[in-house]
Steps between C-alpha positions, in 0.01 A plus 500: 500500500650835405568764758255789507586871489303821543619800299387842623568797274277783380688532171331251270801449273740442789252264667452297182876480438563377854220244462640381169850463645370298794279282279795429271680367808212262577308706756125539511420868551219724621520871436344809653556873468456642850524437873132416574494243219828352624364468853188329368708257294723420797189415705358283220801296403833372627797628305868410513623836376381860480665740256376851576576847374586756767269780378137396465188718463364443851814414693837337458654161456585517870126487575485180295811365677340555840188312392706218348696466824173417679464184291622167635728420341586846373587509130838618379479868409678686221463877501542683171616859534632790300844638576362769734289261707786251515723746680230628736362176648540474873760256629237280667341415163797335325528197734132425442543476123611197304632744241473858390515561126545837334302587188519410225496137610662268248447128472851413623457732799176324592641152434799576724277624783279192473808277505604656831151472649424149374851350464399136473301559184568620153382862531 
């Protein structure tokens, strides 16, 4: 059974590209564009991984991270940021992330992060 990911990004193109990259690596993927939809999806379904943009229309990826951390077991969490957000995240956030990727996210960047998070599998 493939692992399941949730992609959260308000930019449709970025969201679809991330979904395509994950699907090409054998993941099943759900996608949403904002925090409330992400919280609903996390309540509805178990996921192994959340990939979330930092800036979202009604909150941030950190809001999604906090909700994901309430799950048992909590999914791995990859935060996608721009250069500015990357440098301004508080120091308590980084240890809670499986990875932090800076836009634009390329397929090798994502594959490498997945390999670190799920080392026993082909990312």
